[in-house]
C-alpha atoms as a printed R data frame, in Angstrom:
    type eleno elety resid chain resno       x       y       z
1   ATOM     1    CA   MET     A     1 132.996  69.458 101.623
2   ATOM     2    CA   GLU     A     2 133.862  67.981  98.092
3   ATOM     3    CA   GLU     A     3 135.237  69.813  95.425
4   ATOM     4    CA   ALA     A     4 134.620  69.713  91.667
5   ATOM     5    CA   LYS     A     5 137.804  70.976  89.417
6   ATOM     6    CA   GLY     A     6 138.737  70.199  85.745
7   ATOM     7    CA   ALA     A     7 138.784  71.679  82.328
8   ATOM     8    CA   ASN     A     8 135.034  70.899  81.748
9   ATOM     9    CA   SER     A     9 133.563  73.041  84.976
10  ATOM    10    CA   PRO     A    10 133.690  77.060  84.797
11  ATOM    11    CA   TYR     A    11 134.130  77.013  88.520
12  ATOM    12    CA   GLU     A    12 137.104  77.321  90.393
13  ATOM    13    CA   GLU     A    13 135.256  75.350  93.529
14  ATOM    14    CA   VAL     A    14 132.231  73.622  93.912
15  ATOM    15    CA   LEU     A    15 130.851  73.512  97.485
16  ATOM    16    CA   TYR     A    16 128.045  70.762  98.502
17  ATOM    17    CA   GLU     A    17 127.112  71.833 101.717
18  ATOM    18    CA   HIS     A    18 123.503  72.254 100.888
19  ATOM    19    CA   SER     A    19 121.065  69.506  99.779
20  ATOM    20    CA   ASP     A    20 118.662  71.408  97.949
21  ATOM    21    CA   ALA     A    21 118.553  75.047  95.901
22  ATOM    22    CA   VAL     A    22 120.441  78.095  96.999
23  ATOM    23    CA   SER     A    23 117.955  80.819  97.143
24  ATOM    24    CA   GLN     A    24 120.289  83.670  98.450
25  ATOM    25    CA   ILE     A    25 123.722  84.511  98.816
26  ATOM    26    CA   ARG     A    26 124.795  87.571 101.010
27  ATOM    27    CA   LYS     A    27 128.088  88.962 101.991
28  ATOM    28    CA   ASN     A    28 128.768  90.300 105.496
29  ATOM    29    CA   PRO     A    29 128.793  94.281 105.404
30  ATOM    30    CA   TRP     A    30 131.298  94.123 108.552
31  ATOM    31    CA   ASN     A    31 133.326  91.521 107.233
32  ATOM    32    CA   PRO     A    32 134.390  91.320 103.596
33  ATOM    33    CA   LEU     A    33 135.804  87.844 103.682
34  ATOM    34    CA   ALA     A    34 132.473  86.233 105.161
35  ATOM    35    CA   PHE     A    35 129.177  85.660 103.690
36  ATOM    36    CA   CYS     A    36 126.169  83.216 104.145
37  ATOM    37    CA   SER     A    37 124.112  81.041 101.954
38  ATOM    38    CA   ALA     A    38 120.365  80.271 102.259
39  ATOM    39    CA   SER     A    39 118.722  77.351 100.775
40  ATOM    40    CA   TRP     A    40 115.271  75.611 100.267
41  ATOM    41    CA   ASP     A    41 116.935  72.578 102.463
42  ATOM    42    CA   CYS     A    42 115.974  74.689 105.540
43  ATOM    43    CA   THR     A    43 119.546  75.634 106.573
44  ATOM    44    CA   LEU     A    44 121.823  78.965 106.337
45  ATOM    45    CA   GLN     A    45 125.292  77.992 105.921
46  ATOM    46    CA   PHE     A    46 128.265  80.489 106.993
47  ATOM    47    CA   TRP     A    47 131.401  80.743 104.994
48  ATOM    48    CA   GLN     A    48 134.529  82.779 105.001
49  ATOM    49    CA   PHE     A    49 137.758  83.158 102.777
50  ATOM    50    CA   ASN     A    50 140.901  82.321 104.473
51  ATOM    51    CA   LYS     A    51 144.459  83.661 103.850
52  ATOM    52    CA   ASP     A    52 144.778  81.883 100.977
53  ATOM    53    CA   SER     A    53 141.529  82.871  99.226
54  ATOM    54    CA   VAL     A    54 140.034  79.158  99.642
55  ATOM    55    CA   ILE     A    55 136.666  79.125 100.915
56  ATOM    56    CA   ASP     A    56 136.191  77.739 104.540
57  ATOM    57    CA   TYR     A    57 132.928  76.204 105.815
58  ATOM    58    CA   ILE     A    58 132.119  77.845 109.120
59  ATOM    59    CA   SER     A    59 128.678  76.360 110.330
60  ATOM    60    CA   THR     A    60 125.293  75.482 109.753
61  ATOM    61    CA   ALA     A    61 122.335  76.493 111.239
62  ATOM    62    CA   GLN     A    62 118.758  74.847 110.785
63  ATOM    63    CA   GLN     A    63 115.939  76.775 110.259
64  ATOM    64    CA   SER     A    64 112.143  75.897 110.564
65  ATOM    65    CA   SER     A    65 111.160  76.093 106.748
66  ATOM    66    CA   PRO     A    66 112.911  76.910 103.344
67  ATOM    67    CA   VAL     A    67 115.017  80.018 103.518
68  ATOM    68    CA   TYR     A    68 113.867  82.803 100.974
69  ATOM    69    CA   ASP     A    69 116.348  85.753 102.101
70  ATOM    70    CA   THR     A    70 118.501  86.840 104.858
71  ATOM    71    CA   ILE     A    71 119.953  90.278 105.869
72  ATOM    72    CA   TRP     A    72 123.245  90.558 108.076
73  ATOM    73    CA   ILE     A    73 121.965  93.002 110.902
74  ATOM    74    CA   SER     A    74 125.521  93.197 112.930
75  ATOM    75    CA   GLY     A    75 129.124  91.819 112.478
76  ATOM    76    CA   ASP     A    76 128.057  87.941 113.235
77  ATOM    77    CA   THR     A    77 124.082  87.776 113.109
78  ATOM    78    CA   VAL     A    78 121.861  87.401 110.223
79  ATOM    79    CA   LEU     A    79 117.884  87.977 110.283
80  ATOM    80    CA   SER     A    80 116.181  85.202 107.750
81  ATOM    81    CA   CYS     A    81 112.636  84.609 106.320
82  ATOM    82    CA   GLY     A    82 111.057  81.947 104.771
83  ATOM    83    CA   GLN     A    83 108.174  79.869 103.715
84  ATOM    84    CA   ASP     A    84 106.619  79.417 106.996
85  ATOM    85    CA   GLY     A    85 106.260  83.231 107.619
86  ATOM    86    CA   SER     A    86 108.975  83.553 110.362
87  ATOM    87    CA   LEU     A    87 111.815  86.084 110.768
88  ATOM    88    CA   ALA     A    88 114.445  84.488 112.695
89  ATOM    89    CA   ARG     A    89 117.844  85.773 114.131
90  ATOM    90    CA   THR     A    90 120.742  83.642 113.709
91  ATOM    91    CA   ASP     A    91 124.524  83.967 114.926
92  ATOM    92    CA   SER     A    92 127.002  82.967 112.500
93  ATOM    93    CA   ARG     A    93 128.767  80.884 115.264
94  ATOM    94    CA   GLY     A    94 126.378  78.684 115.778
95  ATOM    95    CA   LYS     A    95 124.623  79.895 118.751
96  ATOM    96    CA   ALA     A    96 120.818  81.100 118.622
97  ATOM    97    CA   ALA     A    97 120.026  79.096 115.660
98  ATOM    98    CA   GLY     A    98 116.599  80.050 114.106
99  ATOM    99    CA   GLN     A    99 115.567  82.189 117.144
100 ATOM   100    CA   LYS     A   100 112.152  83.400 115.937
101 ATOM   101    CA   ILE     A   101 111.382  86.992 116.725
102 ATOM   102    CA   PHE     A   102 108.288  87.331 114.475
103 ATOM   103    CA   GLN     A   103 105.824  84.892 112.999
104 ATOM   104    CA   GLY     A   104 103.681  85.766 110.118
105 ATOM   105    CA   ASP     A   105 100.550  83.991 108.616
106 ATOM   106    CA   CYS     A   106 102.099  83.528 105.234
107 ATOM   107    CA   ALA     A   107 105.139  83.173 103.683
108 ATOM   108    CA   CYS     A   108 107.903  86.077 104.000
109 ATOM   109    CA   ARG     A   109 109.735  86.620 100.591
110 ATOM   110    CA   GLY     A   110 112.108  89.342 101.140
111 ATOM   111    CA   LEU     A   111 114.198  91.310 103.546
112 ATOM   112    CA   CYS     A   112 115.813  95.099 103.235
113 ATOM   113    CA   GLY     A   113 117.688  97.139 105.658
114 ATOM   114    CA   VAL     A   114 115.966 100.549 106.533
115 ATOM   115    CA   GLY     A   115 118.550 102.456 108.601
116 ATOM   116    CA   GLU     A   116 120.489 100.770 110.917
117 ATOM   117    CA   THR     A   117 117.669  99.434 113.422
118 ATOM   118    CA   ALA     A   118 114.647  98.317 111.283
119 ATOM   119    CA   VAL     A   119 114.480  95.777 108.624
120 ATOM   120    CA   ALA     A   120 111.574  95.696 105.794
121 ATOM   121    CA   SER     A   121 109.872  92.519 104.717
122 ATOM   122    CA   VAL     A   122 107.857  91.431 101.833
123 ATOM   123    CA   TRP     A   123 104.992  88.994 102.285
124 ATOM   124    CA   ASP     A   124 102.918  86.897 100.222
125 ATOM   125    CA   SER     A   125  99.829  88.561 101.168
126 ATOM   126    CA   GLY     A   126 100.884  91.773  99.774
127 ATOM   127    CA   PHE     A   127 101.912  93.992 102.593
128 ATOM   128    CA   VAL     A   128 105.424  95.181 103.465
129 ATOM   129    CA   GLY     A   129 106.220  95.193 106.789
130 ATOM   130    CA   ILE     A   130 108.521  97.209 109.276
131 ATOM   131    CA   THR     A   131 110.335  95.423 112.012
132 ATOM   132    CA   ASP     A   132 112.394  97.655 114.616
133 ATOM   133    CA   LEU     A   133 115.225  95.434 115.575
134 ATOM   134    CA   ARG     A   134 115.495  96.955 119.177
135 ATOM   135    CA   ALA     A   135 111.882  95.389 119.951
136 ATOM   136    CA   PRO     A   136 111.812  92.586 117.126
137 ATOM   137    CA   ASP     A   137 108.808  90.775 118.456
138 ATOM   138    CA   LYS     A   138 106.220  92.613 116.498
139 ATOM   139    CA   LEU     A   139 105.804  94.765 113.496
140 ATOM   140    CA   VAL     A   140 106.147  98.584 113.720
141 ATOM   141    CA   SER     A   141 104.039  99.341 110.966
142 ATOM   142    CA   SER     A   142 102.280  97.269 107.827
143 ATOM   143    CA   ILE     A   143 102.171  98.931 104.399
144 ATOM   144    CA   VAL     A   144  99.581  97.668 101.939
145 ATOM   145    CA   SER     A   145 101.438  97.015  98.757
146 ATOM   146    CA   LEU     A   146 100.435  99.030  95.679
147 ATOM   147    CA   GLY     A   147 100.414  96.143  93.373
148 ATOM   148    CA   ALA     A   148  96.722  95.612  93.503
149 ATOM   149    CA   VAL     A   149  96.222  99.296  93.030
150 ATOM   150    CA   LEU     A   150  98.709  99.141  89.957
151 ATOM   151    CA   ARG     A   151  96.740  96.478  88.432
152 ATOM   152    CA   ASP     A   152  93.417  98.021  88.599
153 ATOM   153    CA   GLY     A   153  94.404 101.276  87.105
């Protein structure tokens, strides 16, 4: 990890673990000192503040395509979505990196928690899907986007 500090830099520390644009940063709701970053370089990076408030790099998880969004689904597990339409479960400790739990036929642009056991996903095809994390290999339901209706009206 390289650092860039100086009078001309507005940042205390610049981290160079990603090789392309960072698309998302999410803090861990179960551990306020931990967070993950998602990137177009097809990786998730996991980080944690140490006792001296310095950011420590924890691990990298390779994904199958550029990553657009993430959501923490437990204290050590992230669900990610990306350009190839996959929803993938990744453990922040380097286990089960990019384990696909669902494969869509277009890019998945965003994720949002729905209660404790479900995740909503927004897809390029114009629908919102609901995935039950207890049976993640299929969408529980699909909701057609209202975007087309709003554009017509």
